[in-house]
FIDO-337324 format. One record per residue (C-alpha): chain; x, y, z; residue in one letter; residue number from 1. Coordinates in pm, 1 decimal. Layout:
// residues N
+---+----------+----------+----------+---+-----+
! c !       c1 !       c2 !       c3 ! r !   k !
+---+----------+----------+----------+---+-----+
! A !        X !        Y !        Z ! A ! NUM !
...
+---+----------+----------+----------+---+-----+
//
This chain:
// residues 386
+---+----------+----------+----------+---+-----+
! c !       c1 !       c2 !       c3 ! r !   k !
+---+----------+----------+----------+---+-----+
! A !   -554.0 !  -5413.4 !  -5302.7 ! M !   1 !
! A !   -889.3 !  -5489.6 !  -5482.2 ! S !   2 !
! A !   -886.7 !  -5646.2 !  -5829.2 ! S !   3 !
! A !  -1203.6 !  -5446.5 !  -5931.2 ! S !   4 !
! A !  -1213.0 !  -5166.6 !  -6176.1 ! T !   5 !
! A !  -1399.5 !  -4840.5 !  -6120.5 ! V !   6 !
! A !  -1638.6 !  -4947.4 !  -6392.1 ! E !   7 !
! A !  -1721.4 !  -5273.6 !  -6240.1 ! S !   8 !
! A !  -1766.0 !  -5106.9 !  -5893.3 ! I !   9 !
! A !  -2041.3 !  -4878.1 !  -6053.1 ! F !  10 !
! A !  -2198.6 !  -5150.0 !  -6253.0 ! A !  11 !
! A !  -2228.5 !  -5394.6 !  -5948.7 ! E !  12 !
! A !  -2440.7 !  -5127.4 !  -5781.4 ! Q !  13 !
! A !  -2648.6 !  -5068.9 !  -6094.6 ! G !  14 !
! A !  -2490.2 !  -4711.7 !  -6144.2 ! L !  15 !
! A !  -2356.5 !  -4537.8 !  -6452.1 ! K !  16 !
! A !  -2074.9 !  -4294.0 !  -6402.9 ! P !  17 !
! A !  -2127.3 !  -3978.1 !  -6555.4 ! R !  18 !
! A !  -1889.9 !  -3818.3 !  -6837.0 ! L !  19 !
! A !  -1535.9 !  -3798.7 !  -6671.2 ! G !  20 !
! A !  -1625.7 !  -3960.4 !  -6344.5 ! Q !  21 !
! A !  -1459.4 !  -4286.5 !  -6421.5 ! A !  22 !
! A !  -1153.0 !  -4122.0 !  -6549.0 ! E !  23 !
! A !  -1117.3 !  -3900.3 !  -6258.0 ! A !  24 !
! A !  -1165.0 !  -4198.1 !  -6015.2 ! S !  25 !
! A !   -903.7 !  -4417.1 !  -6190.5 ! K !  26 !
! A !   -651.0 !  -4136.9 !  -6156.2 ! A !  27 !
! A !   -735.8 !  -4101.7 !  -5800.8 ! L !  28 !
! A !   -720.2 !  -4472.7 !  -5749.2 ! A !  29 !
! A !   -367.8 !  -4472.8 !  -5905.0 ! K !  30 !
! A !   -242.2 !  -4181.6 !  -5678.0 ! A !  31 !
! A !   -381.9 !  -4379.9 !  -5366.6 ! L !  32 !
! A !   -203.7 !  -4711.6 !  -5472.4 ! K !  33 !
! A !    112.4 !  -4509.4 !  -5522.2 ! D !  34 !
! A !     72.3 !  -4345.6 !  -5154.3 ! G !  35 !
! A !     54.3 !  -3994.9 !  -5331.3 ! L !  36 !
! A !   -137.9 !  -3710.9 !  -5165.9 ! S !  37 !
! A !   -363.1 !  -3550.5 !  -5431.4 ! T !  38 !
! A !   -587.0 !  -3249.8 !  -5499.4 ! V !  39 !
! A !   -903.3 !  -3333.8 !  -5660.9 ! F !  40 !
! A !  -1115.8 !  -3028.3 !  -5766.5 ! V !  41 !
! A !  -1445.5 !  -3065.1 !  -5956.6 ! A !  42 !
! A !  -1760.6 !  -2850.0 !  -5976.2 ! P !  43 !
! A !  -2024.4 !  -2854.3 !  -5719.2 ! T !  44 !
! A !  -2276.2 !  -3138.2 !  -5776.0 ! G !  45 !
! A !  -2041.7 !  -3312.8 !  -6035.4 ! W !  46 !
! A !  -2018.8 !  -3625.1 !  -5808.9 ! G !  47 !
! A !  -1705.5 !  -3598.0 !  -5637.7 ! K !  48 !
! A !  -1796.5 !  -3794.4 !  -5339.2 ! T !  49 !
! A !  -1864.6 !  -4112.2 !  -5551.1 ! L !  50 !
! A !  -1551.8 !  -4076.4 !  -5759.9 ! A !  51 !
! A !  -1332.0 !  -4083.2 !  -5442.9 ! V !  52 !
! A !  -1520.7 !  -4363.4 !  -5279.9 ! L !  53 !
! A !  -1492.7 !  -4588.8 !  -5591.4 ! A !  54 !
! A !  -1110.9 !  -4484.1 !  -5606.7 ! A !  55 !
! A !  -1082.7 !  -4591.5 !  -5231.0 ! L !  56 !
! A !  -1247.1 !  -4902.5 !  -5305.0 ! K !  57 !
! A !  -1040.9 !  -4992.4 !  -5615.8 ! V !  58 !
! A !   -717.3 !  -4889.5 !  -5447.3 ! S !  59 !
! A !   -789.4 !  -5124.8 !  -5142.9 ! G !  60 !
! A !   -728.5 !  -4800.8 !  -4924.8 ! R !  61 !
! A !   -989.4 !  -4919.7 !  -4673.5 ! L !  62 !
! A !  -1075.2 !  -4828.5 !  -4399.9 ! P !  63 !
! A !  -1045.9 !  -4445.6 !  -4491.1 ! A !  64 !
! A !  -1100.1 !  -4152.9 !  -4285.6 ! L !  65 !
! A !  -1346.6 !  -3890.1 !  -4447.5 ! W !  66 !
! A !  -1292.8 !  -3558.4 !  -4266.6 ! L !  67 !
! A !  -1576.2 !  -3290.5 !  -4305.8 ! I !  68 !
! A !  -1613.0 !  -2940.4 !  -4148.4 ! R !  69 !
! A !  -1983.4 !  -2978.2 !  -4055.2 ! S !  70 !
! A !  -2151.2 !  -3311.2 !  -3929.7 ! L !  71 !
! A !  -2453.7 !  -3225.7 !  -4150.7 ! E !  72 !
! A !  -2244.3 !  -3329.5 !  -4452.3 ! V !  73 !
! A !  -2172.7 !  -3664.8 !  -4322.7 ! G !  74 !
! A !  -2527.7 !  -3806.8 !  -4414.9 ! G !  75 !
! A !  -2460.3 !  -3747.8 !  -4784.1 ! R !  76 !
! A !  -2117.6 !  -3916.2 !  -4775.5 ! V !  77 !
! A !  -2286.3 !  -4216.9 !  -4593.8 ! E !  78 !
! A !  -2578.5 !  -4216.8 !  -4869.0 ! E !  79 !
! A !  -2321.2 !  -4246.3 !  -5136.5 ! D !  80 !
! A !  -2102.6 !  -4490.8 !  -4955.2 ! A !  81 !
! A !  -2386.1 !  -4737.1 !  -4917.7 ! V !  82 !
! A !  -2459.7 !  -4692.6 !  -5294.2 ! L !  83 !
! A !  -2119.1 !  -4839.2 !  -5358.0 ! L !  84 !
! A !  -2154.7 !  -5133.2 !  -5090.5 ! G !  85 !
! A !  -1920.3 !  -4963.5 !  -4844.0 ! L !  86 !
! A !  -2002.3 !  -4948.9 !  -4473.7 ! R !  87 !
! A !  -1986.6 !  -4613.2 !  -4312.0 ! C !  88 !
! A !  -1978.9 !  -4471.9 !  -3944.6 ! F !  89 !
! A !  -2025.3 !  -4105.1 !  -3876.2 ! R !  90 !
! A !  -1837.2 !  -4017.3 !  -3554.8 ! A !  91 !
! A !  -1909.7 !  -3710.9 !  -3333.0 ! A !  92 !
! A !  -1716.4 !  -3536.4 !  -3068.3 ! G !  93 !
! A !  -1778.1 !  -3520.5 !  -2689.2 ! R !  94 !
! A !  -2017.6 !  -3215.6 !  -2715.6 ! A !  95 !
! A !  -2286.2 !  -3452.9 !  -2905.4 ! K !  96 !
! A !  -2199.0 !  -3757.9 !  -2721.1 ! T !  97 !
! A !  -2091.2 !  -3714.1 !  -2371.4 ! C !  98 !
! A !  -2364.7 !  -3757.7 !  -2115.7 ! P !  99 !
! A !  -2202.8 !  -3462.2 !  -1915.2 ! Y ! 100 !
! A !  -2179.0 !  -3227.0 !  -2196.1 ! A ! 101 !
! A !  -2482.4 !  -3014.8 !  -2105.5 ! E ! 102 !
! A !  -2360.2 !  -3009.0 !  -1736.8 ! R ! 103 !
! A !  -1983.5 !  -2913.7 !  -1820.1 ! F ! 104 !
! A !  -2019.4 !  -2721.8 !  -2149.9 ! G ! 105 !
! A !  -1696.4 !  -2615.6 !  -2286.0 ! D ! 106 !
! A !  -1521.7 !  -2777.0 !  -2001.8 ! A ! 107 !
! A !  -1633.3 !  -3148.6 !  -2105.8 ! V ! 108 !
! A !  -1336.7 !  -3214.0 !  -2291.2 ! H ! 109 !
! A !  -1102.2 !  -3159.8 !  -2023.3 ! D ! 110 !
! A !  -1328.5 !  -3320.1 !  -1777.4 ! Y ! 111 !
! A !  -1308.8 !  -3625.6 !  -1964.4 ! C ! 112 !
! A !   -946.1 !  -3617.7 !  -2001.5 ! R ! 113 !
! A !   -875.0 !  -3565.5 !  -1632.6 ! F ! 114 !
! A !  -1151.8 !  -3785.0 !  -1472.4 ! F ! 115 !
! A !  -1207.8 !  -4067.9 !  -1729.6 ! R ! 116 !
! A !  -1090.1 !  -4319.0 !  -1505.9 ! A ! 117 !
! A !  -1367.4 !  -4268.0 !  -1244.0 ! S ! 118 !
! A !  -1641.1 !  -4190.7 !  -1486.7 ! C ! 119 !
! A !  -1921.6 !  -4455.3 !  -1453.4 ! S ! 120 !
! A !  -2018.3 !  -4429.1 !  -1810.0 ! Y ! 121 !
! A !  -1660.4 !  -4506.7 !  -1920.6 ! Y ! 122 !
! A !  -1635.7 !  -4795.6 !  -1668.3 ! I ! 123 !
! A !  -1975.9 !  -4948.6 !  -1783.5 ! N ! 124 !
! A !  -1825.9 !  -4915.1 !  -2143.5 ! L ! 125 !
! A !  -1514.8 !  -5157.5 !  -2018.2 ! L ! 126 !
! A !  -1737.8 !  -5393.1 !  -1844.8 ! R ! 127 !
! A !  -2018.4 !  -5443.9 !  -2102.1 ! Q ! 128 !
! A !  -1866.6 !  -5345.7 !  -2439.2 ! G ! 129 !
! A !  -2085.2 !  -5214.2 !  -2746.3 ! V ! 130 !
! A !  -2373.6 !  -5369.9 !  -2916.9 ! K ! 131 !
! A !  -2326.1 !  -5354.0 !  -3296.5 ! L ! 132 !
! A !  -2379.6 !  -5289.4 !  -3562.3 ! P ! 133 !
! A !  -2403.4 !  -4909.6 !  -3542.9 ! A ! 134 !
! A !  -2384.1 !  -4675.2 !  -3825.6 ! T ! 135 !
! A !  -2351.9 !  -4334.4 !  -3638.4 ! S ! 136 !
! A !  -2289.4 !  -4177.8 !  -3305.4 ! W ! 137 !
! A !  -2655.7 !  -4134.5 !  -3257.4 ! E ! 138 !
! A !  -2712.6 !  -4499.8 !  -3247.6 ! D ! 139 !
! A !  -2496.5 !  -4512.6 !  -2933.8 ! L ! 140 !
! A !  -2700.9 !  -4256.7 !  -2729.9 ! L ! 141 !
! A !  -2930.3 !  -4349.5 !  -2434.5 ! G ! 142 !
! A !  -2747.0 !  -4617.6 !  -2257.8 ! G ! 143 !
! A !  -2556.9 !  -4643.1 !  -1939.7 ! D ! 144 !
! A !  -2218.7 !  -4656.7 !  -2130.2 ! F ! 145 !
! A !  -1999.4 !  -4384.2 !  -2265.1 ! C ! 146 !
! A !  -2119.5 !  -4322.7 !  -2621.6 ! P ! 147 !
! A !  -1782.8 !  -4101.6 !  -2709.8 ! Y ! 148 !
! A !  -1553.9 !  -4385.4 !  -2651.4 ! Y ! 149 !
! A !  -1790.6 !  -4652.3 !  -2767.1 ! A ! 150 !
! A !  -1745.1 !  -4493.3 !  -3128.4 ! Q ! 151 !
! A !  -1379.5 !  -4638.3 !  -3103.7 ! D ! 152 !
! A !  -1531.0 !  -4986.6 !  -3112.4 ! V ! 153 !
! A !  -1791.9 !  -4903.0 !  -3365.9 ! A ! 154 !
! A !  -1549.1 !  -4769.5 !  -3626.2 ! V ! 155 !
! A !  -1374.0 !  -5105.7 !  -3637.4 ! G ! 156 !
! A !  -1678.6 !  -5244.2 !  -3851.9 ! E ! 157 !
! A !  -1657.7 !  -4943.6 !  -4102.3 ! A ! 158 !
! A !  -1507.3 !  -4894.2 !  -4442.7 ! D ! 159 !
! A !  -1567.3 !  -4508.2 !  -4414.1 ! I ! 160 !
! A !  -1517.2 !  -4322.4 !  -4087.0 ! I ! 161 !
! A !  -1679.5 !  -3977.5 !  -4127.5 ! V ! 162 !
! A !  -1587.4 !  -3727.9 !  -3883.9 ! Q ! 163 !
! A !  -1505.3 !  -3346.4 !  -3806.7 ! S ! 164 !
! A !  -1180.0 !  -3202.1 !  -3900.1 ! Y ! 165 !
! A !  -1125.1 !  -3109.6 !  -3530.0 ! Y ! 166 !
! A !  -1225.6 !  -3422.4 !  -3360.5 ! R ! 167 !
! A !   -968.6 !  -3682.7 !  -3224.5 ! R ! 168 !
! A !   -863.9 !  -3860.7 !  -3551.2 ! L ! 169 !
! A !   -898.8 !  -4211.3 !  -3611.8 ! Y ! 170 !
! A !   -621.8 !  -4407.9 !  -3801.3 ! R ! 171 !
! A !   -670.8 !  -4539.1 !  -4140.3 ! A ! 172 !
! A !   -536.6 !  -4633.6 !  -4474.2 ! S ! 173 !
! A !   -628.0 !  -4298.4 !  -4629.8 ! A ! 174 !
! A !   -758.5 !  -3949.5 !  -4541.6 ! V ! 175 !
! A !  -1004.1 !  -3770.0 !  -4741.8 ! I ! 176 !
! A !  -1036.8 !  -3390.8 !  -4667.5 ! V ! 177 !
! A !  -1379.6 !  -3269.1 !  -4790.4 ! D ! 178 !
! A !  -1415.4 !  -2911.4 !  -4876.4 ! E ! 179 !
! A !  -1055.0 !  -2882.0 !  -4828.5 ! A ! 180 !
! A !  -1044.4 !  -2500.3 !  -4933.1 ! H ! 181 !
! A !  -1129.3 !  -2451.6 !  -4587.5 ! N ! 182 !
! A !   -772.9 !  -2547.1 !  -4499.4 ! L ! 183 !
! A !   -617.1 !  -2248.2 !  -4690.8 ! L ! 184 !
! A !   -748.0 !  -1992.4 !  -4447.8 ! A ! 185 !
! A !   -662.9 !  -2020.4 !  -4070.1 ! P ! 186 !
! A !   -941.6 !  -2129.0 !  -3830.0 ! R ! 187 !
! A !  -1035.4 !  -1859.6 !  -3602.6 ! E ! 188 !
! A !  -1230.8 !  -1823.8 !  -3282.6 ! R ! 189 !
! A !  -1327.1 !  -1544.0 !  -3027.3 ! R ! 190 !
! A !  -1206.3 !  -1523.2 !  -2677.6 ! L ! 191 !
! A !  -1419.8 !  -1260.0 !  -2495.7 ! S ! 192 !
! A !  -1278.6 !  -1042.2 !  -2234.0 ! L ! 193 !
! A !  -1592.8 !  -1174.8 !  -2025.5 ! K ! 194 !
! A !  -1457.1 !  -1507.2 !  -2053.3 ! A ! 195 !
! A !  -1114.5 !  -1406.9 !  -1931.5 ! V ! 196 !
! A !  -1268.2 !  -1226.0 !  -1645.4 ! A ! 197 !
! A !  -1453.1 !  -1532.8 !  -1527.9 ! E ! 198 !
! A !  -1146.6 !  -1742.6 !  -1563.5 ! A ! 199 !
! A !   -954.4 !  -1483.7 !  -1353.1 ! V ! 200 !
! A !  -1222.2 !  -1521.5 !  -1097.9 ! S ! 201 !
! A !  -1200.2 !  -1885.8 !  -1107.5 ! E ! 202 !
! A !   -821.4 !  -1879.2 !  -1043.5 ! L ! 203 !
! A !   -875.6 !  -1633.6 !   -747.4 ! R ! 204 !
! A !  -1144.9 !  -1854.8 !   -607.4 ! A ! 205 !
! A !   -864.2 !  -2150.5 !   -599.3 ! L ! 206 !
! A !   -606.7 !  -1912.6 !   -470.3 ! G ! 207 !
! A !   -408.3 !  -1899.9 !   -809.6 ! F ! 208 !
! A !   -352.8 !  -1516.4 !   -752.9 ! F ! 209 !
! A !    -42.7 !  -1494.1 !   -958.5 ! E ! 210 !
! A !   -189.4 !  -1674.0 !  -1255.8 ! L ! 211 !
! A !   -492.8 !  -1452.9 !  -1233.9 ! A ! 212 !
! A !   -293.3 !  -1146.2 !  -1258.8 ! E ! 213 !
! A !    -65.4 !  -1266.6 !  -1529.8 ! E ! 214 !
! A !   -364.3 !  -1374.0 !  -1730.8 ! L ! 215 !
! A !   -554.1 !  -1053.4 !  -1712.6 ! W ! 216 !
! A !   -230.4 !   -847.3 !  -1775.2 ! H ! 217 !
! A !   -163.7 !  -1045.5 !  -2085.3 ! A ! 218 !
! A !   -504.2 !  -1041.9 !  -2246.5 ! C ! 219 !
! A !   -593.6 !   -654.9 !  -2194.6 ! T ! 220 !
! A !   -337.6 !   -523.4 !  -2397.4 ! G ! 221 !
! A !   -379.4 !   -434.6 !  -2764.7 ! A ! 222 !
! A !   -218.0 !   -556.4 !  -3081.9 ! G ! 223 !
! A !    -69.1 !   -900.3 !  -3082.5 ! A ! 224 !
! A !   -152.5 !  -1090.7 !  -2737.4 ! I ! 225 !
! A !    140.3 !  -1293.4 !  -2659.8 ! R ! 226 !
! A !    -45.0 !  -1598.6 !  -2498.8 ! L ! 227 !
! A !    232.9 !  -1850.1 !  -2612.6 ! E ! 228 !
! A !    435.9 !  -1694.2 !  -2346.7 ! R ! 229 !
! A !    213.5 !  -1824.3 !  -2063.0 ! L ! 230 !
! A !    251.0 !  -2166.5 !  -1929.1 ! N ! 231 !
! A !     -5.4 !  -2399.5 !  -2053.7 ! V ! 232 !
! A !     84.3 !  -2657.8 !  -1792.2 ! A ! 233 !
! A !      8.3 !  -2438.8 !  -1505.1 ! D ! 234 !
! A !   -329.2 !  -2325.7 !  -1652.5 ! Y ! 235 !
! A !   -412.9 !  -2695.3 !  -1750.1 ! S ! 236 !
! A !   -352.8 !  -2785.5 !  -1369.5 ! A ! 237 !
! A !   -561.4 !  -2484.2 !  -1259.3 ! A ! 238 !
! A !   -845.5 !  -2615.7 !  -1478.6 ! L ! 239 !
! A !   -834.1 !  -2952.7 !  -1332.8 ! R ! 240 !
! A !   -855.5 !  -2811.5 !   -973.7 ! E ! 241 !
! A !  -1135.4 !  -2607.4 !  -1096.9 ! A ! 242 !
! A !  -1342.6 !  -2894.0 !  -1229.4 ! L ! 243 !
! A !  -1278.3 !  -3078.3 !   -907.5 ! A ! 244 !
! A !  -1343.4 !  -2815.1 !   -651.1 ! R ! 245 !
! A !  -1581.9 !  -2555.2 !   -815.2 ! L ! 246 !
! A !  -1951.7 !  -2564.0 !   -868.7 ! S ! 247 !
! A !  -1935.7 !  -2400.1 !  -1194.9 ! R ! 248 !
! A !  -1643.3 !  -2344.2 !  -1446.3 ! V ! 249 !
! A !  -1702.0 !  -2112.5 !  -1752.6 ! K ! 250 !
! A !  -1396.8 !  -1916.6 !  -1826.3 ! G ! 251 !
! A !  -1088.7 !  -2131.4 !  -1765.3 ! L ! 252 !
! A !  -1208.2 !  -2394.6 !  -2048.1 ! P ! 253 !
! A !  -1181.9 !  -2125.7 !  -2299.5 ! K ! 254 !
! A !   -880.4 !  -1967.3 !  -2182.7 ! V ! 255 !
! A !   -683.6 !  -2289.6 !  -2169.9 ! V ! 256 !
! A !   -812.1 !  -2370.7 !  -2525.4 ! R ! 257 !
! A !   -669.3 !  -2060.9 !  -2646.0 ! A ! 258 !
! A !   -341.3 !  -2101.7 !  -2480.2 ! L ! 259 !
! A !   -319.7 !  -2444.9 !  -2640.0 ! R ! 260 !
! A !   -386.7 !  -2312.5 !  -2990.9 ! S ! 261 !
! A !   -115.3 !  -2040.4 !  -2936.9 ! C ! 262 !
! A !    158.1 !  -2268.7 !  -2802.8 ! S ! 263 !
! A !     90.8 !  -2496.0 !  -3103.8 ! A ! 264 !
! A !    202.1 !  -2213.4 !  -3328.2 ! G ! 265 !
! A !   -143.6 !  -2020.6 !  -3339.8 ! G ! 266 !
! A !   -180.7 !  -1636.1 !  -3280.5 ! A ! 267 !
! A !   -396.2 !  -1399.0 !  -3086.0 ! A ! 268 !
! A !   -475.6 !  -1034.7 !  -3173.9 ! Y ! 269 !
! A !   -694.3 !   -784.1 !  -2997.6 ! R ! 270 !
! A !   -814.5 !   -450.6 !  -3152.1 ! E ! 271 !
! A !   -773.9 !   -137.2 !  -2935.4 ! E ! 272 !
! A !  -1088.3 !   -106.3 !  -2733.3 ! G ! 273 !
! A !  -1249.0 !   -449.1 !  -2850.4 ! A ! 274 !
! A !  -1427.2 !   -675.7 !  -2602.3 ! D ! 275 !
! A !  -1262.2 !   -984.3 !  -2765.6 ! K ! 276 !
! A !   -945.2 !  -1130.3 !  -2860.4 ! I ! 277 !
! A !   -918.9 !  -1320.8 !  -3194.7 ! M ! 278 !
! A !   -743.0 !  -1644.7 !  -3191.5 ! I ! 279 !
! A !   -609.7 !  -1785.8 !  -3508.5 ! Y ! 280 !
! A !   -481.8 !  -2158.7 !  -3514.3 ! D ! 281 !
! A !   -186.4 !  -2270.0 !  -3689.2 ! A ! 282 !
! A !   -212.8 !  -2430.2 !  -4034.0 ! P ! 283 !
! A !   -337.9 !  -2781.0 !  -3983.2 ! W ! 284 !
! A !   -285.4 !  -3085.1 !  -4203.5 ! R ! 285 !
! A !   -375.8 !  -3460.5 !  -4161.2 ! P ! 286 !
! A !    -84.9 !  -3639.6 !  -3986.3 ! P ! 287 !
! A !   -152.0 !  -3942.3 !  -4196.8 ! F ! 288 !
! A !   -106.5 !  -4007.1 !  -4566.3 ! K ! 289 !
! A !   -209.4 !  -4048.4 !  -4843.9 ! P ! 290 !
! A !   -435.2 !  -3766.9 !  -4840.2 ! V ! 291 !
! A !   -714.1 !  -3659.4 !  -5111.3 ! V ! 292 !
! A !   -798.7 !  -3303.9 !  -5065.7 ! Y ! 293 !
! A !  -1147.8 !  -3261.1 !  -5230.9 ! V ! 294 !
! A !  -1305.1 !  -2916.8 !  -5316.3 ! S ! 295 !
! A !  -1475.4 !  -2729.6 !  -5603.3 ! A ! 296 !
! A !  -1295.5 !  -2385.2 !  -5540.9 ! T ! 297 !
! A !   -912.0 !  -2445.6 !  -5491.5 ! I ! 298 !
! A !   -715.9 !  -2220.8 !  -5737.4 ! P ! 299 !
! A !   -436.0 !  -2412.9 !  -5905.9 ! E ! 300 !
! A !   -176.1 !  -2175.4 !  -5804.2 ! R ! 301 !
! A !   -270.0 !  -2263.2 !  -5427.2 ! L ! 302 !
! A !   -215.2 !  -2630.5 !  -5449.1 ! E ! 303 !
! A !    139.2 !  -2571.0 !  -5335.8 ! V ! 304 !
! A !     -1.5 !  -2483.5 !  -4993.5 ! L ! 305 !
! A !   -152.2 !  -2836.2 !  -4941.2 ! L ! 306 !
! A !    189.5 !  -3011.7 !  -5032.5 ! S ! 307 !
! A !     19.7 !  -3248.2 !  -5237.9 ! A ! 308 !
! A !    214.5 !  -3456.6 !  -5510.9 ! S ! 309 !
! A !    -77.7 !  -3509.1 !  -5761.7 ! A ! 310 !
! A !   -367.5 !  -3327.3 !  -5895.9 ! S ! 311 !
! A !   -675.0 !  -3429.9 !  -6055.8 ! V ! 312 !
! A !   -890.7 !  -3147.6 !  -6201.1 ! R ! 313 !
! A !  -1234.3 !  -3149.1 !  -6371.0 ! V ! 314 !
! A !  -1280.7 !  -2808.6 !  -6549.8 ! P ! 315 !
! A !  -1598.2 !  -2632.1 !  -6472.4 ! A ! 316 !
! A !  -1832.5 !  -2532.9 !  -6754.0 ! E ! 317 !
! A !  -1887.1 !  -2167.8 !  -6788.0 ! P ! 318 !
! A !  -2220.9 !  -2057.9 !  -6641.7 ! R ! 319 !
! A !  -2404.2 !  -1731.5 !  -6679.5 ! E ! 320 !
! A !  -2404.7 !  -1516.9 !  -6381.2 ! A ! 321 !
! A !  -2664.3 !  -1227.5 !  -6291.5 ! L ! 322 !
! A !  -2498.7 !   -964.1 !  -6073.1 ! V ! 323 !
! A !  -2716.1 !   -750.8 !  -5863.3 ! T ! 324 !
! A !  -2644.8 !   -413.0 !  -5696.9 ! S ! 325 !
! A !  -2961.5 !   -362.6 !  -5506.1 ! W ! 326 !
! A !  -2998.0 !   -642.4 !  -5253.7 ! L ! 327 !
! A !  -2889.7 !   -626.9 !  -4877.2 ! T ! 328 !
! A !  -2884.8 !   -877.9 !  -4605.5 ! S ! 329 !
! A !  -3050.4 !   -637.5 !  -4370.5 ! K ! 330 !
! A !  -3418.4 !   -716.2 !  -4297.4 ! Y ! 331 !
! A !  -3647.6 !   -434.8 !  -4386.9 ! G ! 332 !
! A !  -3856.5 !   -280.0 !  -4671.8 ! E ! 333 !
! A !  -3553.9 !   -254.1 !  -4894.0 ! E ! 334 !
! A !  -3477.4 !   -624.2 !  -4849.2 ! T ! 335 !
! A !  -3845.1 !   -726.6 !  -4957.0 ! V ! 336 !
! A !  -3834.9 !   -463.4 !  -5252.9 ! W ! 337 !
! A !  -3488.3 !   -606.6 !  -5349.0 ! G ! 338 !
! A !  -3603.9 !   -968.6 !  -5368.2 ! Y ! 339 !
! A !  -3934.3 !   -867.5 !  -5554.1 ! V ! 340 !
! A !  -3713.2 !   -720.1 !  -5813.1 ! K ! 341 !
! A !  -3492.3 !  -1001.3 !  -5835.5 ! L ! 342 !
! A !  -3763.2 !  -1253.1 !  -5871.6 ! L ! 343 !
! A !  -3915.8 !  -1040.2 !  -6142.9 ! S ! 344 !
! A !  -3597.1 !  -1032.3 !  -6338.0 ! R ! 345 !
! A !  -3536.8 !  -1394.5 !  -6295.7 ! L ! 346 !
! A !  -3899.6 !  -1467.8 !  -6429.4 ! R ! 347 !
! A !  -3853.1 !  -1307.4 !  -6748.2 ! F ! 348 !
! A !  -3490.0 !  -1457.7 !  -6811.6 ! R ! 349 !
! A !  -3590.1 !  -1816.1 !  -6713.6 ! C ! 350 !
! A !  -3868.9 !  -2038.4 !  -6791.1 ! R ! 351 !
! A !  -3890.9 !  -2181.5 !  -6426.3 ! R ! 352 !
! A !  -3739.1 !  -2036.4 !  -6119.4 ! V ! 353 !
! A !  -3736.5 !  -2223.4 !  -5783.0 ! L ! 354 !
! A !  -3673.2 !  -2012.6 !  -5457.4 ! A ! 355 !
! A !  -3639.8 !  -2063.6 !  -5086.5 ! F ! 356 !
! A !  -3706.7 !  -1798.9 !  -4820.6 ! A ! 357 !
! A !  -3797.9 !  -1795.4 !  -4443.9 ! S ! 358 !
! A !  -4132.1 !  -1786.2 !  -4375.9 ! E ! 359 !
! A !  -4112.8 !  -1429.5 !  -4237.1 ! R ! 360 !
! A !  -3973.4 !  -1311.1 !  -4577.5 ! L ! 361 !
! A !  -4186.8 !  -1553.0 !  -4801.0 ! A ! 362 !
! A !  -4523.2 !  -1396.5 !  -4707.6 ! V ! 363 !
! A !  -4396.1 !  -1048.1 !  -4807.3 ! R ! 364 !
! A !  -4315.4 !  -1184.1 !  -5154.9 ! L ! 365 !
! A !  -4651.4 !  -1380.1 !  -5270.0 ! L ! 366 !
! A !  -4731.5 !  -1100.2 !  -5523.6 ! D ! 367 !
! A !  -4410.9 !  -1186.7 !  -5720.2 ! A ! 368 !
! A !  -4468.4 !  -1566.9 !  -5750.3 ! V ! 369 !
! A !  -4708.9 !  -1790.3 !  -5893.9 ! Q ! 370 !
! A !  -4674.8 !  -2098.7 !  -5678.7 ! Y ! 371 !
! A !  -4612.3 !  -2115.0 !  -5289.4 ! Y ! 372 !
! A !  -4576.5 !  -2411.2 !  -5076.9 ! E ! 373 !
! A !  -4767.7 !  -2630.1 !  -5336.5 ! E ! 374 !
! A !  -4687.9 !  -2894.9 !  -5614.1 ! T ! 375 !
! A !  -4725.0 !  -2712.7 !  -5951.9 ! P ! 376 !
! A !  -4855.2 !  -2870.6 !  -6261.4 ! P ! 377 !
! A !  -4598.1 !  -3068.0 !  -6483.2 ! P ! 378 !
! A !  -4606.6 !  -2779.5 !  -6740.2 ! D ! 379 !
! A !  -4541.1 !  -2496.5 !  -6488.6 ! W ! 380 !
! A !  -4384.3 !  -2187.5 !  -6559.7 ! R ! 381 !
! A !  -4288.3 !  -1889.1 !  -6352.6 ! G ! 382 !
! A !  -4168.0 !  -1881.9 !  -5975.1 ! V ! 383 !
! A !  -4218.9 !  -2144.4 !  -5727.7 ! L ! 384 !
! A !  -4136.4 !  -2029.3 !  -5372.6 ! L ! 385 !
! A !  -4072.4 !  -2287.3 !  -5090.7 ! L ! 386 !
+---+----------+----------+----------+---+-----+
//
């Protein structure tokens, strides 16, 4: 456990916590020291990441696992970690790191599980090891060793391990779930009937005629699709055969992933006449504790769904909202007119308006802006469009 204080951690790096940031960080540090899972809610842009990182450093709960929904967010976490003198590693899944990802597509995960022992990249990793330091999965690409499993070595040097919710989790002293409101709704994915038909063809090509018939019959009904009644082990074995014997495998990996989801408590549903099955994963929570659930939008009454023992909330300042009734997301003349009207209204309500648009739309809005793709003067007023 560190003897530092939140204030000293900020001061050592030449930083000054904003109003309420040190207090929130102290409360989080105490909960982490006590091993309590905590919900931490503060407005967007308030500085939640720095507050949590300081709390982790004070409590001594390092290394910590920082879970994010999108890897693009990982760069922001790394930047803040460096500000506080923490070493960070951003880890990715096989789709971004495996040399065979482009060849096998969705099947790359199962190919790795089934045939890792004979993979030349994995064998080279065992022989050569990894050249460190590395701060990201991107630093490990391009060699003749396996970048995916090389990450297992690289994380040993990190204080903060950043990765997706859905990747194989690394063990750590604490878990941070960023944008934790995502856990309050089930993760959903689509299984198209085209993918099912491809899986049926692959099963028949391998001689698994009974499995092919069973799968098609189960997936072509309407309403609740009881995929949990199918034997996942049989289809996994068939997938292994397919990867070993067929030149191309497209449908079976998607089907097996759906079967695994439903056998783990998920659900499947198909509307009458729909060309897809909706797969809903079972609720997911990190298997390790303590956990800090970080969000800007978790309602207080829903905290119970996360089974947290403590709560740290920073009240949001009331903000004025402009509600429009004339905008549409459909691209056309009505879209252009709607945004011209919006920018004109904002110009008379605000001294400065900064707007972003795609190039296709931006060139249609030039009559409504004062500056476009340029550096305005220091005393500028009006609309700047980028």
